[in-house]
C-alpha positions, 0 to 999 in steps of 0.5 A, a space after each residue: 422533138 419540141 412539142 406544141 403547147 396546149 392552150 387551156 383556159 382557166 375557168 374558175 368560177 366566182 362572183 368577180 363583180 362582187 369581189 371587184 366592188 368590195 375591194 375597189 378593183 376591176 373584175 379582171 383583177 378579181 378573176 386573176 386572183 380567183 385563178 390563183 385560188 385567192 378567193 376568201 377575204 383573208 387571202 385577198 386582203 393578204 395578197 393585195 395588201 399584206 404587210 410584215 405584220 402578216 408574217 407568222 410567229 416562228 414559235 410554232 416551228 419545231 425545235 426553233 425554241 430549243 435551237 435558240 436556247 442552245 445558241 444563247 448558251 454559247 453566246 453567254 459562254 463566249 464560245 465560237 460558233 460554226 455556220 455550215 453553209 452551202 454554195 448556192 444563192 440560198 446557202 450564201 444568203 442564209 449564212 450571211 443572215 446568220 452571221 450578221 445576227 450572231 455577231 449582233 447578239 455577241 456571238 463569235 461566228 465563222 462560216 464554213 462552206 463545202 468545195 462544190 467540186 471536191 466535196 459536193 453539197 452540204 455539211 461534211 466531216 472536213 467542215 466538222 473537223 476544221 470547225 472543231 480544231 478552231 474551237 467551235 463547240 456548236 455547228 449551225 447549218 443553213 440550207 443543208 443538213 437535213 440529210 447529213 447523217 454521217 457528218 452530224 454523227 462525227 460532230 456529236 462524237 467530238 462532243 459538239 452541238 449541232 443545230 440544223 436549219 434547212 428546207 429540203 425534203 425530209 429523207 426517208 426509207 421505204 420497205 417492200 410494202 411501201 411503208 415509209 420511215 422518216 430518217 432523223 440525224 443526231 442533231 440537237 435541234 432540227 428546224 425545218 418546216 417540212 417535218 411532219 410533226 412541225 406545226 408551222 403554217 407555211 411549208 415553202 420557205 427557202 433556207 434563208 427564210 428558215 434562218 430568218 425565223 431563227 434570227 427572229 426568235 434570237 432577236 426577241 430573246 436578246 431585245 434587238 429592235 424589230 427594225 434591225 430584224 426587218 432589215 434582213 428581209 432583203 436577203 431573204 428576198 434574194 434567196 427566195 427568188 433565186 432558189 425558185 420558191 413559190 411566191 405565195 403567202 409569206 414568201 410573197 411578203 418577203 419578196 415584196 418588201 425585200 424588193 423595196 429594201 433593195 431599191 435603197 439597200 444599205 449593203 455596199 456589196 449589193 449596191 455595187 452589184 446593181 451598179 456594175 450590171 447597169 440596173 436601175 436601183 428604183 426598178 429592181 424586180 424579181 426578174 432582176 434577182 432571178 436572172 442577174 443578181 442571183 446568177 452572179 452570186 451563184 457563179 462564185 460557187 460554181 466556178 470558184 468558191 463562195 468566199 468572193 460572194 460572202 466578201 462582197 456581202 460583208 464588204 464595207 468599202 465602196 471601191 472594193 465592193 465595185 471591184 468584187 462585184 466586177 469579178 462576180 459579173 465576169 464569172 457570171 459571163 464566163 458561166 453563161 458561155 460555158 452553159 451555152 456550149 454545154 447546152 448545144 452539146 447536150 441537144 446534139 447528143 439527144 437529137 442523135 441518139 435514142 435518148 430522144 425516145 425516153 420520157 426521162 432523159 439522162 445525158 452524160 457530157 464528157 467535159 462539162 464543169 460539174 457546177 453548170 450541169 443543173 443550169 443545162 438540165 433546166 434549159 433542156 427541160 424547158 426545150 423539151 418539157 421533159 424531166 432531165 438529168 445531166 451528168 458529167 464525169 468527176 473521176 475514179 469512175 464516178 459521175 455527178 448529175 443534176 436533175 430538173 423536172 416538170 409538174 407531172 413528175 416527182 423527181 425526188 420520188 423517182 430517184 428514191 426508188 432507184 437509190 440502190 444505184 446512187 451513192 448520194 442524192 437529195 433534192 425536191 420533186 422538181 430538182 435533185 442532185 446525185 453522185 453515182 458510178 458511171 456503170 450505173 448510168 444505163 441501169 438508172 436510165 432504164 429503171 427510171 423510164 420503166 417505172 414512170 407513168 408519164 404519158 405523152 399528154 403529160 409531156 405536152 406543155 400547157 399554156 394556161 390562159 387567165 383571160 381571153 381579152 381583146 386588146 381594146 380593153 387595155 388601158 393605163 389604169 389596168 396596167 397600173 392595177 396589174 402591179 398589185 399582183 407583183 412580184 411575179 415568179 414561181 407560184 405567182 406567175 405573170 398573168 396570161 391574156 389571149 386573143 384568138 385573132 391577130 393580123 400582123 400588119 408589119 414586122 421588123 427585127 430590132 435590138 442591139 443583137 437583132 433578137 427582138 421582133 417588133 410588130 404592128 397588129 390588128 384584131 377583129 375589132 380593128 384595134 391596132 397596137 404595137 406588139 413586141 416579141 422577145 422569144 426565138 425570132 427564127 422559130 417564129 419565122 419558121 412557124 409563119 413560113 410553115 403555115 403561110 409560105 415564104 412569100 407571105 412571111 416576106 410580105 409581113 416584113 415589108 408591110 405589103 398586105 400579108 395574110 399572116 394571122 395568128 392567135 397569140 398570148 400576151 401581157 399588156 405593158 407601156 412603151 415609154 420613149 422621150 417622155 411619151 407613153 404608149 400602150 403595147 403588148 408583149 407577145 408570150 406565145 402564138 399558135 394557128 388560129 382555131 377554126 
């Protein structure tokens, strides 16, 4: 079922040499920027050298001034304020940003979060009533609230004020003619740059980014120094990467500066988490946020409650911070084991049923912790390059699902057309969550697949090659220069280099878990270089055997003059060992040599 990738050369035109001369960079770097549609002077300057000063003024964001006025009123009256958060990394960090800021301006905040299993995503009436009973006259949501119509109505009925800060897509209803009507709650202020009548320039902030913008207005009104505001950027950075936001424009600046702050963070909890995961503080990258730090915080909301995650962020004692960080790390390890088992079950169901013939795959796992269905859906999507929804049973004939999609399919739009089958749903084009009756699962599957216009070509993974470059062009200077493109992530992916001929001279499996392939390769120009492959070694072996036969594969491992020749995509890097630096490439993909 796994589909072969289709390699496509990005061939955007520009005067790369002129750009290189003007900005004192190489033509290769100029080409890489143009491939990312960064070609005018302002965009190039911001991309290469953007600073905190390039962040947009928050005042153009709809309702942000009104929201700040309401908060200021509650501060002046010394009344408690409720922060309604969510259970993922973005929710945790946006609530922490608001909590720190509210305390700083003299507010009395308390964070309320939903129970992932019992209540699901976002603001609910239990939170509203609990906040009201504790004397809160104001609820400020973060990373949720845009679709919390009933909960906000309940809050208003109690005489409470409500400010929504969110970044999720704006809900709407559509009539039989396809005309859309935007749905708006009764909140006193709705701060979400995705609103059509919001003039804010950048629409792709995460929930923590929106919270930061509100804090920016509040700190200005209360005369708090800019350095205190900018000290919060590290938390925006973690949320931005962990919530898989596009690393462009403002997000790129947040992450770039946030990573620098994380390397010498003043937060004992973050320091402890970096330490217990054996990370080097001075080498924290977006990768470490996405695959180590973020998942640890997510594990709390998935397997327990977010309280431990918030306790870690708020912890002042170094020893307690270490203890809490170790708890989070242990939770994450448990989550990884559960995810691996759930993934195996899901693949088995797909491969042994007619689901494998669907373009949009819906899989029901009988005994899966509902908090990890989204991770499993993401892994299945990566395996098959198809939109996927993974469900689990939650009792009373109900199931919960989490969806992950591909660029060619808008999951949010697809589910909107099926909303009569859903009890509750929300999300983005690329991801969504929902609750429905189990009896509606098969009708949902049929309708989604009947309505889709996805083609087999849409489902074929596309590998976009930035630069077809012989490895002889790789130098230490080029590798240093490529660091200007960081941080890498969604919306600013690591560049893909390719060469259509590599002769594998020798290969061996290395690593503590014997899961890394180390090769000596040679190209057409007789340039030799070491190559590392961190992907599926068994699949690589099957691919080689399928083309050249088992004997040639064995020769490749013994260095006995095998005939194994492949086209490969790669990224240049440096292997540093015992004080010696050597150029090498990291293999990111492979295919038969085009003839």
